[in-house]
N, C-alpha and C positions, 0 to 999 in steps of 0.2 A: 479413175475408177471406171470399170467397164459398165456399160448400160445394156444389160441383157434384154431389155424391152425392145431394143433396136434389131435384134436378131430375127432373121426370116423376112426382112423387108425386101421389096423389089428394088427400092432405091437405096443408095448409099448415104447414110446420115452421119455427119461428123459434128460432134459437139464443139462449139467455139467457146462458149462460156456458160456458166450456170450459177444462179443464186438460189436462195430458198423459195423465191416466187417467180423465177423466170429462167428460160433457157434460150440460147441462140444456136441455131444449127445451120450448116451448109448441107444442101441435099443435091446429089448428082444422080440424074436418071440414067437408065441403061442406054438411052439414045443420046447421052452427053449433054443434056440440058442442066443448068445450074439454078438453084433457088437458095435464097437466104431467108430463114424464118426466125423471127424474134417472138417468142411465146411468153405471154404474161398470164400466170395462173391466178385468176381473180376468184373472188367468192361468188357463190351462186352457180348456176348451170351453164354460164357462158364463158368460153375461153376467148381471150383477145390475142390476135396474132397479126403481125406485120409480115407480109409475104412479098419478096422481091424476086422477080424472074429476070435472069440475065439473058437478054435478047429483046427482039422487037415484039411488040404487041401482036402483030399479025402472024408471028411464029408460035404463039401460045394457043393451045387448044385444050378442050376438056380432057382429051385423051392424055395430055401431058400433065395437067395440074391435078386432076381427080385422084390418081394414085398417090400423089404426095399428100393431098388433104385426107385421104382415107388412112394413110399411115399416121398422119398427125392426130387423127381421131383416136387411133389406138394408143398413142403416147398420152393423150389427154385423159383417157379413161383410166390409165395406170395411175394418174395423179389424183383424180377425183371423178365423181360421177357427172361429167360435163355432158350437155345435150346439144349445144350449139357452138360452132366456131365462128366468132365474129372477126372477120379478117379484112385487111386493106391490102390490095394488090397493086404493086408498082412494077414497071418494066424499065430496065436500064442496060446500057452498053457495058458498064463496069461495076464491080462490087468492091467496096473498100470497107474494112473494119478499122475503126479508129477510136481513140479516146480523146476527150477534150478536158484539160485540166482547168478547173475554175480558179481564177486569179484570187490569191489569198487577200491581197489588199482590197479588192472589190468586195469580198466576203465580209471583211471588217467594216467597210464603209456602210454596207447594207445591213450590218448586224445579223449575218447569217451564221 
């Protein structure tokens, strides 16, 4: 499904996965920086986001991250009237998307 709210952005946003209460994006900036954003649409006025920058901390500046956060704000407002983005920022050399299957035997033992 196309996400028309991403049109006109300075950065290239690619949807990795989506649920009713979250979205995960990869973002590529015009100067070839990469971010991973895991957005959790919570109740209230605060959006919770995990932001990962692919690169060294010393290579990250406000000029790089602020346009990404501005566009994130536009996405957030399309979902709800959010006022604050509560985010955690990490820097890494590599990004990996994975899934971990919870062991069925363990689930039975713990009665989950």
